[in-house]
C-alpha positions in Angstrom: 29.3 -32.1 15.8 30.8 -35.6 15.3 30.0 -36.4 19.0 26.5 -35.3 18.5 26.1 -37.6 15.5 27.7 -40.5 17.4 25.2 -40.0 20.3 22.3 -39.9 17.8 23.6 -43.2 16.3 23.7 -44.8 19.8 20.2 -43.6 20.5 19.0 -45.0 17.2 20.6 -48.3 17.9 18.9 -48.5 21.3 15.4 -47.6 19.9 15.7 -50.0 17.0 16.8 -52.9 19.3 13.6 -52.4 21.3 11.5 -52.1 18.2 10.4 -48.6 19.2 9.3 -46.2 16.4 10.8 -42.8 16.7 12.1 -39.8 14.7 14.7 -37.2 15.4 13.4 -33.7 15.7 14.9 -30.2 16.3 18.3 -29.0 15.1 19.7 -32.3 14.2 16.8 -33.1 12.0 17.1 -29.7 10.3 20.7 -30.6 9.5 19.4 -33.3 7.2 16.5 -31.4 5.5 17.5 -27.7 5.5 20.4 -25.4 6.0 23.2 -26.3 8.5 22.8 -24.8 11.9 24.5 -25.2 15.3 22.9 -27.6 17.8 24.3 -29.2 20.9 21.7 -31.8 21.7 19.7 -34.6 20.2 15.9 -34.4 20.3 13.6 -37.2 19.3 9.9 -38.1 19.7 8.8 -41.6 20.5 5.9 -42.7 18.3 3.1 -45.1 19.3 
């Protein structure tokens, strides 16, 4: 899971560097707002 969080942090840094609005969705977002569950990818949506 630590590798997944590190990947998400890298993606967040890239998005913020470009000034793009985004949010994480899927299993990673559920980790923050609900019960823990297994996920092996990072999903996000790009907002405009």
